[in-house]
DRENGUKE-536422 format. One line per field, with one value per residue (C-alpha): residue number from 1; residue in one letter; z, y, x. Coordinates in Angstrom, 3 decimals, always signed. Layout:
BEGIN
num	(NUM;...)
residu	(A;...)
c3	(Z;...)
c2	(Y;...)
c1	(X;...)
This chain:
BEGIN
num	(1;2;3;4;5;6;7;8;9;10;11;12;13;14;15;16;17;18;19;20;21;22;23;24;25;26;27;28;29;30;31;32;33;34;35;36;37;38;39;40;41;42;43;44;45;46;47;48;49;50;51;52;53;54;55;56;57;58;59;60;61;62;63;64;65;66;67;68;69;70;71;72;73;74;75;76;77;78;79;80;81;82;83;84;85;86;87;88;89;90;91;92;93;94;95;96;97;98;99;100;101;102;103;104;105;106;107;108;109;110;111;112;113;114;115;116;117;118;119;120;121;122;123;124;125;126;127;128;129;130;131;132;133;134;135;136;137;138;139;140;141;142;143;144;145;146;147;148;149;150;151;152;153;154;155;156;157;158;159;160;161;162;163;164;165;166;167;168;169;170;171;172;173;174;175;176;177;178;179;180;181;182;183;184;185;186;187;188;189;190;191;192;193;194;195;196;197;198;199;200;201;202;203;204;205;206;207;208;209;210;211;212;213;214;215;216;217;218;219;220;221;222;223;224;225;226;227;228;229;230;231;232;233;234;235;236;237;238;239;240;241;242;243;244;245;246;247;248;249;250;251;252;253;254;255;256;257;258;259;260;261;262;263;264;265;266;267;268;269;270;271;272;273;274;275;276;277;278;279;280;281;282;283;284;285;286;287;288;289;290;291;292;293;294;295;296;297;298;299;300;301;302;303;304;305;306;307;308;309;310;311;312;313;314;315;316;317;318;319;320;321;322;323;324;325;326;327;328;329;330;331;332;333;334;335;336;337;338;339;340;341;342;343;344;345;346;347;348;349;350;351;352;353;354;355;356;357;358;359;360;361;362;363;364;365;366;367;368;369;370;371;372;373;374;375;376;377;378;379;380;381;382;383;384;385;386;387;388;389;390;391;392;393;394;395;396;397;398;399;400;401;402;403;404;405;406;407;408;409;410;411;412;413;414;415;416;417;418;419;420;421;422;423;424;425;426;427;428;429;430;431;432;433;434;435;436;437;438;439;440;441;442;443;444;445;446;447;448;449;450;451;452;453;454;455;456;457;458;459;460;461;462;463;464;465;466;467;468;469;470;471;472;473;474;475;476;477;478;479;480;481;482;483;484;485;486;487;488;489;490;491;492;493;494;495;496;497;498;499;500;501;502;503;504;505;506;507;508;509;510;511;512;513;514;515;516;517;518;519;520;521;522;523;524;525;526;527;528;529;530;531;532;533;534;535;536;537;538;539;540;541;542;543;544;545;546;547;548;549;550;551;552;553;554;555;556;557;558;559;560;561;562;563;564;565;566;567;568;569;570;571;572;573)
residu	(M;E;E;L;P;I;E;L;N;V;I;T;L;N;C;W;G;L;L;H;L;S;K;Y;R;A;E;R;L;T;A;I;G;R;E;L;A;A;A;D;P;A;P;H;I;V;A;L;Q;E;C;W;T;Q;E;D;Y;R;N;I;R;R;E;T;R;F;V;L;P;F;G;K;F;Y;Y;S;G;V;F;G;G;G;L;A;I;L;S;R;W;P;I;E;E;S;S;M;V;R;Y;P;L;N;G;R;P;T;A;F;Y;R;G;D;W;F;V;G;K;G;V;A;C;A;R;I;R;Y;G;P;G;D;R;D;I;V;E;V;F;N;T;H;T;H;A;I;Y;E;H;P;P;D;K;T;D;S;Y;V;V;Q;R;I;A;Q;S;W;E;M;A;K;L;V;R;G;A;A;E;R;G;H;L;A;I;A;L;G;D;F;N;D;V;P;L;S;L;S;Y;R;M;L;T;A;H;A;P;I;R;D;V;W;R;V;L;N;P;D;S;S;L;G;S;A;I;H;E;L;E;R;A;R;R;R;P;I;P;S;A;A;F;N;L;A;E;N;G;V;T;S;N;S;V;Y;N;T;W;R;W;S;R;K;D;Q;R;A;L;R;S;G;K;D;S;M;I;V;P;P;D;T;P;D;P;R;G;K;R;I;D;Y;I;F;F;S;P;Q;V;T;T;T;I;N;P;L;L;K;E;L;S;Q;A;R;A;S;R;D;V;G;E;S;S;T;K;T;R;G;W;V;V;K;D;A;R;V;G;M;L;S;R;H;P;E;L;N;C;S;L;S;D;H;F;S;V;E;A;T;L;L;L;H;T;S;D;S;S;L;A;T;T;S;P;S;R;P;P;S;S;P;P;S;P;P;P;K;R;P;G;S;S;D;S;H;L;S;V;K;H;A;G;T;N;H;Q;A;R;S;L;L;A;L;E;H;G;T;Y;L;S;S;P;T;G;S;E;I;R;V;A;S;R;L;E;L;R;Q;S;Y;D;A;Q;L;L;D;S;A;R;V;L;P;T;L;R;G;E;G;L;P;C;T;L;Y;D;D;V;L;A;L;I;N;D;Y;D;L;R;E;R;S;Q;R;R;W;R;I;A;H;F;L;L;W;L;L;L;V;L;A;C;Y;V;A;V;W;F;V;R;P;W;P;G;V;S;F;A;F;L;V;L;S;S;L;G;L;T;I;G;L;L;D;G;L;M;G;F;L;F;F;G;S;E;I;R;A;L;K;E;F;E;W;E;I;R;N;A;R;A;T;A;S;G;A;H;G;L;R;G;D;P;A;D;H;E;G;A;A;D;P;G;D;E)
c3	(-31.146;-32.258;-33.190;-30.377;-28.548;-28.298;-25.822;-22.468;-20.561;-16.829;-14.040;-10.268;-7.863;-4.195;-4.397;-0.694;-0.650;+3.072;+3.818;+6.182;+6.677;+3.313;+2.338;-0.931;-1.496;-4.070;-6.052;-6.155;-7.189;-9.952;-11.195;-11.030;-13.350;-15.816;-15.683;-16.419;-19.375;-20.800;-20.112;-22.974;-23.794;-23.025;-20.201;-20.733;-17.061;-13.988;-10.349;-7.643;-3.887;-1.167;-3.397;-0.514;-1.617;-4.422;-5.214;-5.913;-7.942;-10.078;-10.644;-11.891;-14.079;-15.573;-16.508;-17.966;-19.604;-23.167;-22.409;-19.746;-20.301;-17.913;-14.188;-10.824;-7.354;-4.682;-1.420;+1.695;+5.448;+7.484;+5.580;+2.229;+0.932;-1.142;-4.214;-7.799;-11.215;-14.514;-17.877;-21.584;-22.111;-20.447;-16.988;-17.289;-13.625;-10.402;-6.748;-3.517;-1.546;+2.023;+3.844;+6.743;+8.768;+8.587;+11.602;+14.890;+15.786;+19.011;+16.876;+15.798;+15.340;+12.505;+10.669;+8.699;+10.196;+9.675;+5.959;+5.282;+3.264;+0.617;-3.094;-5.744;-8.576;-12.138;-15.138;-18.245;-21.781;-24.539;-27.342;-28.431;-27.634;-24.536;-23.268;-24.415;-20.797;-18.252;-14.578;-12.441;-8.687;-6.972;-3.285;-0.451;+2.286;+5.978;+6.741;+8.787;+11.951;+13.946;+11.972;+12.941;+14.471;+16.785;+17.264;+16.547;+13.537;+15.117;+11.784;+9.789;+10.073;+8.673;+5.564;+5.001;+5.248;+2.837;+0.318;+0.675;-0.128;-3.102;-4.409;-4.397;-6.415;-8.965;-9.278;-10.080;-12.868;-14.391;-14.243;-16.211;-18.961;-18.412;-18.098;-14.380;-13.120;-9.380;-8.436;-5.755;-2.559;-0.784;+2.049;+2.045;+0.298;-2.341;-1.077;+2.238;+3.577;+2.314;-1.124;-1.375;-0.149;-3.114;-5.801;-4.604;-4.703;-7.879;-11.400;-11.560;-12.027;-10.740;-13.782;-12.175;-11.254;-14.719;-16.142;-13.021;-11.304;-9.228;-7.901;-4.190;-1.557;+0.449;+1.473;+1.991;+5.765;+5.562;+7.035;+3.808;+1.746;+4.283;+4.044;+0.362;+1.334;-1.443;-1.378;-0.609;-3.939;-5.474;-6.047;-9.818;-9.467;-7.071;-9.642;-12.698;-11.186;-7.869;-8.796;-5.623;-5.119;-1.409;+0.790;-2.188;-1.653;-4.856;-3.157;-1.468;+1.114;+2.604;+3.149;+6.482;+7.438;+6.987;+3.404;+2.685;+3.957;+1.794;-1.184;-0.630;-0.413;-4.066;-3.513;-4.481;-6.661;-4.662;-7.387;-6.013;-7.736;-9.288;-7.250;-3.903;-1.554;-1.031;+1.930;+2.771;-0.656;-1.100;-3.465;-1.945;-4.957;-7.491;-10.735;-11.026;-14.105;-15.226;-18.428;-19.607;-21.724;-24.191;-26.934;-30.054;-33.083;-36.556;-38.252;-41.669;-40.486;-38.295;-40.854;-41.814;-38.220;-37.677;-40.672;-39.130;-36.769;-36.613;-35.997;-33.220;-32.957;-32.235;-34.664;-36.910;-36.227;-32.826;-31.635;-28.055;-26.985;-23.784;-22.116;-21.596;-20.096;-22.701;-20.256;-16.560;-15.094;-12.163;-13.009;-11.582;-10.847;-11.820;-9.238;-9.061;-11.448;-8.893;-5.479;-6.522;-4.410;-5.427;-6.615;-3.927;-1.211;-3.560;-7.139;-9.628;-11.168;-14.899;-17.159;-20.754;-21.296;-24.759;-26.125;-27.771;-30.092;-30.475;-33.341;-31.065;-28.504;-24.822;-25.190;-28.103;-28.159;-28.959;-26.063;-28.293;-29.504;-27.783;-29.598;-31.954;-30.491;-27.416;-27.977;-28.308;-25.215;-25.376;-25.649;-22.542;-21.118;-22.035;-19.418;-17.688;-16.998;-17.857;-14.213;-14.020;-15.012;-18.586;-19.479;-20.175;-16.743;-14.723;-13.335;-12.247;-11.185;-9.495;-7.533;-6.426;-5.437;-3.687;-1.570;-0.805;+0.110;+2.349;+4.157;+4.877;+5.215;+2.457;+0.203;+0.028;-3.676;-5.176;-8.697;-11.153;-12.810;-14.436;-16.347;-19.799;-22.597;-26.053;-29.368;-32.435;-33.282;-33.228;-29.713;-28.616;-30.024;-28.357;-25.011;-25.303;-26.261;-23.190;-21.016;-22.281;-21.640;-18.217;-17.329;-18.344;-16.217;-13.156;-13.357;-14.413;-13.089;-12.570;-8.848;-8.205;-6.832;-3.152;-0.386;+1.387;+4.433;+6.721;+5.642;+6.269;+9.739;+10.219;+9.181;+11.523;+14.373;+13.656;+13.563;+16.896;+18.546;+17.193;+18.273;+21.838;+21.875;+20.634;+23.115;+25.928;+24.703;+24.568;+28.166;+29.367;+27.483;+28.976;+32.435;+31.997;+30.904;+34.017;+36.265;+34.833;+35.144;+38.853;+39.208;+37.525;+39.872;+42.856;+41.722;+41.431;+44.947;+46.237;+44.782;+47.014;+50.169;+49.281;+48.358;+50.941;+48.982;+45.363;+44.214;+45.286;+43.684;+40.424;+40.502;+40.976;+38.067;+35.772;+36.809;+36.219;+32.775;+31.796;+33.145;+31.295;+28.010;+28.403;+29.659;+26.690;+24.265;+25.994;+25.961;+22.240;+21.596;+23.782;+22.813;+19.141;+17.431;+18.976;+18.516;+14.835;+14.364;+16.119;+13.834;+10.738;+12.106;+12.528;+8.871;+7.739;+9.940;+8.428;+4.895;+5.671;+7.302;+4.250;+1.939;+4.055;+3.891;+0.105;-0.100;+1.990;-0.515;+1.087;-0.566;+1.973;+5.498;+6.222;+8.803;+11.065;+13.389;+16.251;+15.670;+16.886;+19.675;+21.738;+22.196;+21.868;+24.708;+24.281;+25.381;+22.478;+19.761)
c2	(+2.786;-0.829;-3.113;-3.756;-7.004;-9.753;-11.723;-10.540;-12.406;-11.717;-12.864;-12.409;-13.414;-12.960;-12.373;-12.910;-9.912;-9.067;-6.824;-8.489;-11.484;-13.256;-15.334;-14.506;-11.712;-9.696;-12.742;-14.285;-11.137;-10.446;-14.004;-13.379;-10.416;-12.646;-15.239;-12.574;-11.295;-14.820;-15.944;-17.554;-16.173;-12.748;-11.053;-7.871;-7.140;-8.342;-7.784;-8.274;-8.539;-8.364;-6.420;-4.176;-2.278;+0.175;-1.670;-4.938;-3.146;-1.434;-4.740;-6.319;-3.291;-3.482;-7.149;-6.595;-3.191;-4.505;-6.639;-4.490;-0.921;+0.690;+0.151;+1.614;+0.990;+1.816;+3.603;+2.971;+2.730;+3.027;+0.462;+0.404;-1.816;-4.119;-3.803;-3.125;-3.318;-3.777;-3.218;-3.410;-0.315;+3.113;+3.531;+6.499;+6.748;+5.061;+5.233;+3.387;+2.737;+1.694;-0.660;+0.936;-2.272;-3.622;-5.291;-3.730;-1.725;-3.721;-6.769;-5.084;-8.480;-9.236;-5.964;-5.890;-2.566;-0.919;-1.726;-0.085;-2.870;-1.870;-2.029;-0.806;+0.513;+1.135;+2.311;+0.944;+1.995;-0.551;+1.234;+4.630;+3.925;+5.152;+1.576;+0.257;+0.279;-2.385;-1.453;-3.514;-3.998;-5.604;-6.525;-8.496;-8.987;-9.647;-12.937;-15.794;-16.240;-18.446;-21.465;-23.008;-25.327;-25.240;-21.467;-18.817;-16.674;-13.209;-11.445;-13.003;-9.788;-7.830;-10.027;-9.979;-6.173;-5.993;-8.195;-5.907;-2.844;-4.607;-5.582;-1.938;-0.872;-3.664;-3.067;+0.581;-0.317;-2.816;-0.284;+2.118;-0.504;-1.352;-4.756;-5.172;-7.515;-8.141;-10.223;-10.860;-12.809;-12.986;-15.228;-17.357;-20.476;-20.731;-20.378;-18.927;-16.046;-13.433;-15.111;-15.248;-11.669;-10.530;-12.729;-12.117;-8.324;-7.746;-9.053;-11.110;-14.714;-16.711;-17.748;-21.015;-22.151;-21.271;-23.985;-26.158;-25.985;-29.109;-27.918;-28.126;-25.807;-25.723;-28.015;-31.694;-31.131;-28.167;-28.883;-28.037;-30.308;-33.131;-33.024;-33.941;-37.188;-36.946;-38.790;-36.726;-35.190;-35.636;-32.711;-32.822;-33.023;-30.085;-27.925;-29.004;-29.317;-27.469;-24.498;-24.739;-21.713;-21.953;-24.709;-26.972;-29.788;-28.587;-25.312;-25.622;-22.936;-25.301;-28.039;-28.856;-27.055;-30.270;-30.653;-26.978;-27.316;-30.391;-28.500;-25.540;-27.859;-28.767;-32.466;-33.464;-31.622;-33.340;-33.763;-34.188;-37.075;-35.979;-38.574;-37.236;-36.627;-32.921;-32.587;-28.939;-27.341;-24.710;-21.965;-18.478;-16.440;-15.475;-13.727;-12.487;-10.768;-9.146;-10.854;-7.661;-9.680;-7.585;-8.505;-6.385;-6.650;-6.463;-3.570;-5.187;-8.240;-6.426;-6.463;-10.037;-11.163;-9.411;-11.265;-14.609;-14.620;-18.391;-18.873;-17.971;-14.238;-14.342;-17.049;-14.876;-11.250;-10.912;-11.106;-11.712;-10.434;-10.739;-11.912;-15.627;-17.690;-19.287;-20.768;-20.707;-22.227;-22.202;-20.681;-19.704;-23.366;-23.273;-22.905;-20.339;-21.514;-21.031;-21.199;-24.147;-22.797;-21.786;-18.195;-17.390;-19.128;-18.797;-19.905;-17.532;-17.651;-17.001;-16.627;-15.781;-13.927;-13.859;-11.294;-13.713;-12.950;-15.446;-15.381;-16.427;-14.298;-15.086;-15.466;-17.883;-18.879;-17.038;-16.693;-17.757;-21.008;-23.575;-24.854;-27.756;-29.753;-29.424;-27.653;-29.867;-29.869;-28.465;-30.943;-32.903;-32.867;-35.813;-38.497;-37.101;-39.375;-38.582;-38.010;-34.805;-31.307;-30.176;-27.007;-25.186;-25.771;-26.016;-22.494;-22.039;-25.580;-26.308;-23.074;-23.608;-27.206;-26.204;-23.578;-25.900;-28.724;-26.486;-25.318;-28.892;-30.633;-33.144;-32.582;-36.284;-36.976;-37.180;-35.752;-36.294;-33.654;-30.850;-28.807;-27.867;-29.029;-29.163;-29.573;-28.503;-24.946;-25.958;-27.328;-24.209;-21.950;-24.045;-23.904;-20.121;-19.717;-21.764;-19.508;-16.406;-18.009;-19.148;-15.681;-14.042;-16.558;-16.365;-12.573;-11.220;-7.712;-5.546;-5.349;-9.028;-11.555;-10.913;-13.492;-15.413;-13.611;-16.316;-15.521;-11.815;-12.802;-14.815;-11.811;-9.526;-11.970;-11.927;-8.133;-8.009;-10.372;-8.399;-5.121;-6.407;-7.521;-4.175;-2.217;-4.393;-3.813;-0.083;+0.012;-1.944;+0.324;+3.459;+1.881;+1.019;+4.594;+6.016;+3.474;+4.280;+8.006;+7.567;+5.455;+8.141;+10.811;+8.539;+7.998;+11.752;+12.252;+9.358;+10.875;+13.920;+11.780;+9.501;+12.210;+10.912;+7.634;+8.435;+4.834;+4.632;+8.009;+6.828;+3.649;+5.703;+7.975;+4.980;+3.433;+6.697;+7.133;+3.574;+3.982;+7.260;+5.654;+2.614;+4.747;+7.097;+4.145;+2.655;+6.053;+6.501;+3.010;+3.496;+7.039;+7.088;+3.719;+1.749;+4.666;+4.865;+1.106;+0.968;+3.727;+1.868;-1.245;+0.696;+1.756;-1.819;-3.078;-0.561;-1.548;-5.244;-4.560;-2.566;-5.401;-7.855;-5.643;-5.527;-9.299;-9.829;-7.869;-4.435;-1.379;-0.949;+0.420;+3.360;+4.715;+3.911;+0.933;+3.149;+5.321;+2.443;+1.260;+4.425;+6.915;+5.590;+5.723;+9.011;+7.317;+4.882;+7.492)
c1	(+9.379;+9.807;+6.918;+4.468;+5.249;+2.673;+4.765;+6.034;+8.753;+8.697;+11.025;+10.863;+13.636;+14.471;+18.243;+19.060;+21.369;+21.446;+24.407;+26.939;+24.613;+24.301;+27.325;+29.084;+26.569;+28.500;+29.660;+26.205;+24.341;+26.847;+26.264;+22.507;+23.012;+24.879;+22.103;+19.476;+21.500;+21.856;+18.270;+16.372;+13.884;+15.301;+13.382;+11.386;+10.623;+12.514;+11.519;+14.134;+13.692;+16.361;+18.727;+19.685;+22.770;+23.400;+26.623;+24.807;+22.155;+24.789;+26.566;+23.346;+22.607;+26.086;+25.607;+22.111;+22.589;+22.131;+19.049;+17.390;+18.619;+16.102;+15.780;+14.826;+16.221;+13.630;+14.395;+12.355;+12.659;+15.830;+17.887;+16.053;+13.297;+15.509;+13.263;+14.311;+12.646;+14.507;+12.868;+13.506;+11.345;+11.332;+9.824;+7.456;+6.512;+7.488;+6.547;+7.250;+4.052;+4.798;+2.474;+0.533;+0.940;+4.467;+6.000;+7.029;+10.136;+10.418;+11.307;+14.545;+16.227;+13.792;+14.083;+10.817;+9.720;+13.104;+13.343;+9.973;+8.397;+5.906;+5.120;+7.558;+5.377;+6.542;+4.549;+6.298;+5.385;+5.946;+4.022;+2.679;-0.980;-2.774;-3.105;+0.266;+1.351;+2.161;+2.016;+4.363;+3.923;+6.897;+6.719;+8.279;+5.699;+6.243;+7.958;+6.502;+8.549;+6.166;+5.008;+1.644;+0.607;+3.637;+3.369;+0.765;+1.636;+1.562;+2.096;-0.737;-2.802;+0.129;+0.387;-3.383;-3.385;-0.451;-2.274;-5.290;-3.177;-1.607;-5.062;-6.178;-3.134;-3.530;-7.268;-6.654;-4.235;-6.679;-9.511;-7.302;-7.162;-3.488;-1.908;-1.156;+1.561;+1.927;+4.929;+7.490;+8.055;+4.690;+5.927;+2.779;+1.502;-1.261;-4.839;-3.688;-5.767;-3.323;-3.187;-6.973;-7.333;-5.239;-6.780;-10.353;-10.136;-8.157;-8.850;-5.670;-4.632;-1.694;+0.355;+1.401;-2.092;-3.376;-1.136;-0.937;-4.340;-3.628;-0.269;+0.446;-1.030;+2.188;+5.000;+4.238;+4.230;+1.827;-1.618;-3.470;-1.258;-1.395;-5.190;-4.914;-3.121;-0.622;+2.684;+5.760;+6.798;+10.212;+12.559;+12.006;+8.204;+8.219;+9.977;+7.968;+4.493;+4.407;+6.618;+8.688;+10.943;+11.788;+13.255;+13.922;+16.425;+18.076;+19.001;+22.389;+21.545;+18.948;+21.520;+23.129;+26.331;+28.266;+27.065;+27.742;+31.318;+31.838;+30.432;+32.773;+35.757;+35.216;+35.869;+32.339;+29.802;+27.030;+24.421;+20.889;+19.030;+15.692;+13.754;+14.992;+12.019;+11.352;+8.944;+9.725;+9.759;+7.048;+5.937;+5.887;+7.088;+4.415;+3.632;+0.045;-1.363;-4.610;-5.871;-7.654;-10.100;-12.091;-14.563;-15.015;-17.297;-15.808;-17.697;-17.317;-19.219;-21.745;-24.571;-23.803;-23.918;-27.243;-28.673;-27.752;-30.714;-30.838;-27.149;-24.690;-24.258;-20.542;-19.472;-17.342;-18.221;-16.563;-12.991;-11.911;-8.531;-6.567;-3.395;-2.844;-0.024;+2.186;+4.666;+5.588;+8.714;+11.115;+14.500;+17.895;+18.602;+22.267;+25.020;+27.774;+30.515;+33.306;+31.642;+29.432;+26.559;+23.041;+22.729;+20.136;+18.164;+15.152;+14.659;+13.071;+9.620;+9.634;+6.612;+5.804;+2.530;+0.956;-1.499;-3.916;-6.820;-9.654;-12.133;-14.992;-16.793;-17.131;-20.909;-20.950;-24.602;-27.750;-30.200;-33.089;-31.602;-29.399;-26.343;-26.922;-24.057;-21.895;-18.605;-15.573;-13.395;-9.892;-7.041;-6.130;-2.662;-0.510;-0.772;-3.867;-6.785;-10.401;-11.191;-9.174;-10.137;-9.835;-7.970;-11.207;-12.685;-9.488;-9.477;-13.109;-14.018;-10.733;-10.737;-14.323;-13.639;-10.414;-12.166;-15.087;-12.743;-10.702;-13.835;-14.956;-11.600;-12.288;-9.285;-8.413;-7.811;-4.329;-4.491;-1.687;+0.437;-1.508;+1.044;-0.230;+2.014;+0.439;+2.179;+0.253;-0.741;-4.401;-4.040;-2.194;-4.918;-7.619;-5.796;-5.361;-9.021;-9.909;-7.760;-9.555;-12.933;-11.802;-10.454;-13.722;-15.622;-13.371;-12.949;-16.349;-15.614;-12.562;-13.349;-12.750;-15.189;-14.624;-14.528;-17.304;-18.695;-17.341;-13.782;-14.324;-15.494;-12.283;-10.210;-12.156;-11.572;-7.832;-7.888;-9.704;-7.207;-4.272;-5.868;-6.270;-2.650;-1.351;-3.467;-2.128;+1.419;+0.739;-0.467;+2.569;+4.968;+3.401;+3.454;+7.150;+7.851;+6.167;+7.919;+11.347;+10.600;+9.902;+13.059;+15.188;+13.819;+14.476;+18.094;+18.678;+17.341;+19.451;+22.635;+22.099;+22.097;+25.050;+27.562;+30.086;+30.274;+31.314;+31.039;+27.416;+26.662;+28.197;+26.072;+22.918;+23.891;+24.513;+21.200;+19.349;+20.919;+20.038;+16.546;+16.063;+17.111;+14.874;+12.009;+12.198;+12.168;+9.126;+7.449;+8.062;+6.677;+3.624;+2.664;+3.742;+4.223;+1.370;-0.998;-0.087;-0.450;-3.830;-5.144;-3.895;-5.570;-8.820;-8.676;-8.083;-10.917;-13.361;-12.409;-12.881;-16.256;-17.246;-16.180;-18.172;-21.255;-20.905;-20.468;-23.595;-25.681;-25.591;-24.076;-21.299;-21.380;-23.635;-21.214;-18.327;-18.981;-17.780;-20.856;-23.030;-20.743;-20.667;-17.895;-14.384;-11.908;-10.007;-6.824;-7.074;-7.516)
């Protein structure tokens, strides 16, 4: 096998490849394949969402066969999950893990339940060692159809539960000592409940917020972003600083029908000026990674370091190694060369991870003696003022202040751009060292930090409300089934008495057939689907209660909450 890589180029893209619904599907996805093949730097791992058909997948594979010779198309649900993973190296193992909570079959016009959404898992080997493995987790979570505050988001519990399942998979990979990469279309904004559920229970970091800790928390019209009282960002700023991948004014599929028709006519290329206001652009596509920070002692310097009793223990005898973010960017911005439209209704997220080794340890000072002088801060970003966070403290302090500000509604400052861009090799090394230190501080354990108890209570309240709704729906469906059953029997009896009037008999037969069909569907929903969903909800509720008990200082639940609430209703089990 070739020399072990120290850099890893990763891309994630929602292709918008809905069969019979997405315009110019085949042409666009073929062009996406060409863009991936010509990308600079060349990608090592690519995750695709909404690549629904085998034909489109084969077209992309044909275009990328020399750059990404290995790949896997994942099958799930009735119509397929739309997930695919491409790789430069062999895929040793793969699996498709479906989410226990994933929409409702009654919402057939939305389709989330029928496509069997879940996590496409791939174990990719890039070297001969036991830990020369990257585990990739590609997902497309449940969409938001009701946008607060105008409507109540009825699927928020589904997305939180899906993030919880993803966190367990990623945590397992990190505990095995493998680099874990979770990426895809998560259909929610940064620091949302589903986002925090994932990042709090898995030892991972968001590549964009590592380099851009002051990036937006949603679109400019989102309640969290409005609370920061920032001006409406421009289209260019949204791409460079906020990492906008959805609803960007640059994306032609978000334009009005009139503008799209004018674009297709070819009379005007309709270039969007960089300073165009972009109030609806948001970031919902992510790349998360596990830094896998480790510290080792050089055996040749072990005795020398022990002799330096009066100096820092880790000055030269230890090496800290882990993955850092070299670059993160928004891609797939070009238009189709002939159709002049955007390649998808999303832009891609692209990142370069670097396996960095630092000559200093994470614990750089001796417990018996304080340092003689404070450590020099890492280089500041060009154009940043002294009032903003340094690279070294950006991750921990900013996250803590963000969460605190969100709790109290005091996010009123308007920080400037935060993207890290340093020039010299010394500055690069210092920034990478700071990332390793920050990762070790933010992610002290492989289990994740967990959430505050108040947030677990919020999640439990959402679960309870959703549980009550589903139980009510179940009762209504069963009642409808019984009502239609009685109506069908009544129609059969009525046919016997109206035999002299064939037209009336035929009407009763049609009504009974229709009633039987609708009644059977309601019966299947009431007796099968809702029962299955309520049980999955019970499992999720127990796991959240257990996580809350752990966060409160206990060692988990001593039993099932139902044990202390009396016997459950047999009809609900």
